[in-house]
Every structure is written in structure tokens, then in C-alpha cells.
C-alpha angles and dihedrals in degrees: 000000000000118000111277120197118213143159117232115192136166134000136269133050111008119251115189120203121197121191129220134251115312090001131107138212087276089081088074099050096116092044091051091050092051102041099039087072089074106014144036102259121196119186114188135204101223115226112291095016134091108348098334123111116246126244110262135205097359134116104263114255138148088235090068090058094046092048089052089053092046091050090052091050089051090050089051089049093239109161097177136010146156112249127201118190127190115214104302087019087059090057088053090048092052091050090052090046089054097047102031107023092154092071095059124083088176138338138207135212106210104195089331138119143215091215120103119239116285117237088259092050091049090052089051090051089055090049089050091052091050090049093050092049090052102036108019136234099294094057090045096053091043086065096035105058102051089054091056093066128074109266085240090062108040094095094040092055098036093126093050091048090052089050092052091049092052092046095047094045088074090064114105120248089235092057093048092048093045091052093045089055091048091052092047092051098044116121127236108273103186087120089064089061092047092050098042113123093190128068117276125211127207128192111191129186115211090211096046106137091188097057123040110232094226092054091051092050092050094053093045087071095053099080121078089233119025133171111197130192118187118195126209117218092011129120125186098316108067092153087067103025094048105013101160095043091051093047090052093049095045088049090052091050092051092051091045091055093045094047089058088061096050 
């Protein structure tokens, strides 16, 4: 298994936090600080991002990422956890929920989706790969991050956006391209929501340009037990655009899942 970087804080029931595309575990710093008071919180650099080694010489797939996470959880002797995945991290969470459902006492899609890419989105992935090959990671993420925020918030969070761009610029072109291909090739996983025996959590931004609101609302109803939080004036980055609201709602979801076990 390639080297996976992670932060392990606190004691108690394990909460796993997975970041989004071109992000790192640093995106969850405030969440780790808050939740590690009551729980064991593990934030992970997914392969190729942050300080984790990338996956080499394999056909790109989301399953490779989820198996890396599962191997780490086995190494840490975690038999059950609650997992929250942002965007790309949500794809990884769904893959793990499909292949290792027994390890999840609940899982959350934080601005993420169980749908596969539309033909237009797949075409955009190919354009992104071509752009990265021609212009590099830094230029790509300079365009990427501002578009993830609500247009109402891009100026307000200018400093945070600049930080994310600096952080993501260190990511290798190969890792960004590999992950883009994995996201493009991922299958539809709506059946995972339908078959889930644990509670599922959704955080949805009304101004999310990456995920149509109507599509998000439709998939929220697929799981047997869903908790849904819809955010006004928020795009794809609720953990920054509405930090305290998201912390409160994630905390409620964790307690909801744990109370079902008591």
C-alpha cells in the first residue's frame, strides 16, 4: 500500500473526513478541532494529494482510492466509523459503502453525488485534462477554486481561495490527471443509497454550480433514512462558506447515528 498521510486526533467513536478534488486534509482543520473533543477524528490525504503518495501504474478508478482508505482503516484497527466525504471524497465514500458497508455506521455526502458524470461533464473532464497537460496544475487550480464558491462569496473568501490555490499548486500534474480520469469513469451509485442500511447525510448548496439543485434533491430521497441540510448563498464549499452551520449539522448527524446504536 502506498504511503497515506493522515491526522488522528481525539478519542471515542471514529469519524473519518475525506477531502475533495485538489484539496487536502487541511480543509477539515476546524472540524477536526471541534469534533476531536468528543470523538476520534481522522482526516486523510487521499492518494496523490497533500502528503500522500499517488497511485501508480493502475487504471484510474475511484475504487483504488476507496481501497486505500479501507486499508488504512484496517491498519488503524477501525471496525466501524462514520465517514463524511466532500465532493470527490464523497465518491470515495460511496465506493467504500458499496464494497465494505459493514464498516459504516453512517456516511455523508458533503456537496457530492451518487450520479455518474453526464456526457457534458465527461467532456469537461477531458478538457480539464488537456488544460493541465498544456498549462500545469497551478494554472488549473487558479481557475478551479473561485468557481467552487457562490458568486456572492468569492470576494468575501478571497484569502481562503488564495490559500487553497497555493496548497493545491503543489499537487503533481499526474495525480490531478489520474484523479480526473477516475472521476470521469466512475459508475452511477444511486443503488448504494437505496441499499444503505445506515443513515445518510447530505449537505447541499443552493448556489452549487457543480451539482444541480434538483438532482441533489432527487437523490436525497433515495436512502431509507436521510438527513438533509440545504444551505442558502453557498456553493460547493460549505465548510468554508457556512462553517458553523455545517459543524452543527454534521455534529447532529453523528449524534443521530450513535443514538440509534444505544
